[in-house]
N, C-alpha and C positions, 0 to 999 in steps of 0.2 A: 352454689356453683352455677346453677342454671341462670340465675339473674346476672352473674358476672359474664357468662358467655353471651347472653342476649345483649348486655350493655356493650360489650366489645363489638359484637356484630352490628349493633346500631351505630356505633362510632365509625366503623368501617364504611357502612352505607352512607353516612353523612359526608365522609371524606370523598367518597366516589361521586356523590351527587354534587358536591361543591366543585370538584375538578371538571365534571361534565358541564356544569353551568358556566364555569370560566371558559372552557373550550368553546361552547356555543356562543357566548358573548364575544369572544375573540373573533370567531368566524363571521358573526353578524356585523361586527365593527369593520372587518375587512370588506365585506360585501357592500356595506353602506358607504365606504370610502372614508370612514373616520380614522382608520388606522392603516398603516402600511404593513404588508405581509413580510417586509424585511426589517432587519434591525436598524433603528434610526441612528444609534450611536456608533455603528461600526465605521471604521475609517480604513480606507485602503492605504497600504504603505506606498510612499512616493520614493522612487529611486532616482538618484542623480545619473547623469549621462556616464560619469566615470564608473559608478558602481555597475551599471549595465554592461559597460565595456569590459570591466574586470571579470564579471561573471561569464560573459561570452568567451573571453580568453581562457578562463579556467575550465569551462565546459569543453572547449576545443582541445585543450591539453589532455583532459581526461579521455576524450574520444581517441586522440592519437595514441595515448598510452594503451588503451584497450586494443586498438588495431595492432600495435607492435606485439603485444602479448599474444593475441590470437594468431598472428603470423608465426611467432615462435612455436606455439602449440601445434599448428598445422605442420610446420617443418619437422618438428620432432616426431610427430605421428607418421608423416610420409617417409621419413628416413628410418625410424626405429622399427616400424611395423614390418616392412619387407626384410630388414636385417634380422629381426627376431624370427620371422617365419623361415628364412633361409637357414639360420642357425639350428632351429628345431628340426627342420627337414634333414640337414646334414647329420645331426646327432642321431635321429631315428634311423636314417639310412645306414649309418655306420654300425648301429646296433643290430640291424637286420643282416648285414653282410657278415658279421662275425659269428 
């Protein structure tokens, strides 16, 4: 049992040492200018003018939709809150008079 545990611990130490060595080699290569700190194979997506215009229009439509929704919410709150308060006041005052 003890030999198995030490064997597993030794394997874990070897894995850690290899990853630390890889990391230090990577940092050294970057500092020496042999390797770029960025991915070499990464490609930025290229959008056509039509795609950009379509996305702009879609974004503007979404903003307009949100504005309309927010205006409706504000109107409902501005109208319903005073009406509710007045109704509650009249109900409570009616209950007090009786």
